[in-house]
C-alpha positions as CSV (number, residue, x, y, z in Angstrom):
1,X,0.0,0.0,0.0
2,X,1.4,3.4,-1.0
3,X,0.6,6.5,0.9
4,X,1.2,9.1,-1.8
5,X,-1.9,11.2,-1.4
6,X,-1.2,14.4,0.4
7,X,2.5,13.6,1.2
8,X,4.7,16.2,-0.5
9,X,7.8,14.1,-0.1
10,X,6.4,11.4,-2.4
11,X,6.2,11.9,-6.2
12,X,2.6,12.2,-7.5
13,X,1.2,10.3,-10.3
14,X,-1.8,10.5,-12.6
15,X,-3.7,7.9,-14.7
16,X,-1.8,9.0,-17.8
17,X,1.6,8.3,-16.2
18,X,3.1,5.0,-17.2
19,X,5.7,5.0,-14.4
20,X,8.6,4.5,-16.9
21,X,9.9,6.4,-19.9
22,X,8.6,5.5,-23.3
23,X,12.1,4.5,-24.5
24,X,15.1,3.2,-22.5
25,X,18.0,5.6,-22.4
26,X,15.9,8.5,-23.7
27,X,15.5,12.1,-22.5
28,X,13.7,15.3,-23.6
29,X,14.9,16.8,-26.9
30,X,17.6,19.4,-26.1
31,X,18.6,17.8,-22.8
32,X,22.3,18.0,-23.5
33,X,22.2,21.8,-24.2
34,X,19.5,22.8,-21.7
35,X,17.3,24.3,-24.5
36,X,15.4,23.0,-27.5
37,X,17.1,23.2,-30.8
38,X,16.7,26.5,-32.6
39,X,15.8,27.1,-36.3
40,X,18.9,28.1,-38.2
41,X,18.7,30.6,-41.1
42,X,21.6,31.1,-43.5
43,X,22.5,32.4,-46.9
44,X,25.3,30.4,-48.6
45,X,27.4,31.0,-51.7
46,X,27.1,28.0,-53.9
47,X,30.1,27.4,-56.2
48,X,29.9,26.8,-59.9
49,X,30.5,23.4,-61.5
50,X,34.2,22.3,-61.4
51,X,34.7,23.5,-57.9
52,X,34.3,21.5,-54.7
53,X,30.6,21.4,-53.5
54,X,29.7,23.5,-50.4
55,X,28.2,21.9,-47.3
56,X,24.8,23.6,-46.8
57,X,23.5,21.4,-43.9
58,X,26.1,19.8,-41.5
59,X,25.4,16.3,-40.2
60,X,23.8,16.6,-36.7
61,X,22.0,14.0,-34.7
62,X,18.5,15.3,-34.8
63,X,16.0,14.8,-37.7
64,X,15.5,18.1,-39.5
65,X,13.3,19.9,-42.0
66,X,15.4,21.9,-44.5
67,X,13.9,24.5,-46.7
68,X,15.9,25.9,-49.7
69,X,15.1,29.1,-51.7
70,X,17.2,29.4,-54.8
71,X,17.5,32.7,-56.6
72,X,15.2,33.4,-59.6
73,X,17.9,33.2,-62.3
74,X,18.4,31.3,-65.5
75,X,20.9,29.0,-63.7
76,X,20.1,26.0,-61.4
77,X,21.5,24.9,-58.1
78,X,21.9,21.1,-57.5
79,X,21.9,19.5,-54.1
80,X,22.9,16.0,-53.0
81,X,24.0,13.9,-50.0
82,X,27.7,13.6,-50.9
83,X,30.6,16.0,-51.6
84,X,30.6,14.6,-55.2
85,X,27.3,16.2,-56.2
86,X,27.1,17.6,-59.7
87,X,24.6,18.5,-62.4
88,X,24.3,14.8,-63.4
89,X,23.5,13.3,-60.0
90,X,22.1,16.2,-58.0
91,X,18.5,17.2,-57.4
92,X,17.7,20.5,-59.2
93,X,16.1,23.2,-56.9
94,X,13.3,25.2,-58.4
95,X,14.2,28.8,-59.0
96,X,12.5,31.3,-56.6
97,X,10.2,28.7,-55.0
98,X,10.8,27.2,-51.5
99,X,11.8,23.5,-51.6
100,X,11.6,21.5,-48.4
101,X,13.5,18.3,-47.6
102,X,13.0,16.1,-44.5
103,X,16.4,15.0,-43.5
104,X,17.3,12.2,-41.0
105,X,20.0,12.6,-38.4
106,X,23.7,12.4,-39.3
107,X,23.1,13.2,-42.9
108,X,24.6,16.3,-44.7
109,X,23.5,18.2,-47.8
110,X,26.0,19.6,-50.4
111,X,25.3,21.9,-53.3
112,X,26.8,23.1,-56.6
113,X,25.4,25.2,-59.5
114,X,25.7,25.3,-63.2
115,X,26.2,29.1,-63.2
116,X,29.6,30.6,-64.2
117,X,29.6,32.6,-60.8
118,X,28.7,31.9,-57.2
119,X,24.9,31.9,-56.5
120,X,23.3,32.8,-53.2
121,X,21.1,30.1,-51.7
122,X,18.8,30.7,-48.6
123,X,18.7,27.8,-46.2
124,X,16.4,27.3,-43.2
125,X,17.1,24.3,-40.9
126,X,14.5,23.3,-38.3
127,X,14.5,20.3,-35.9
128,X,11.7,17.9,-36.5
129,X,9.9,17.7,-33.2
130,X,7.7,14.7,-34.2
131,X,8.5,13.2,-30.8
132,X,9.6,14.8,-27.6
133,X,12.3,12.2,-26.8
134,X,15.6,11.4,-28.4
135,X,17.8,8.3,-27.8
136,X,21.4,8.6,-26.7
137,X,23.3,6.3,-29.1
138,X,26.6,6.0,-27.2
């Protein structure tokens, strides 16, 4: 028999509490930094073909939603998951229209363009808060 009712030294419970966490070795999102992940906004210079692709989205552990807005020009920006992205194996971003990608953790995105000069690409990175727990994979 547990005497929890009215005793402030004992933890309280409700009918919705399971008594254990939903996943073993899990904690609230942002527990390592003390704050939830923030949305990152950046404008990157994308190099022309023939130069090394630029890393637009670094590999971090959380799942993310990435939104790209390419400039409205006659040239195209191509994105991919490897440093070897080019116009033949990359995904072409639409010019002037936001393009969103859902990105799993520990995956990066690189970009290159078919323009003769550097193009400016706007990038928004937001953590996917589909669940409120993340697992520590150590």
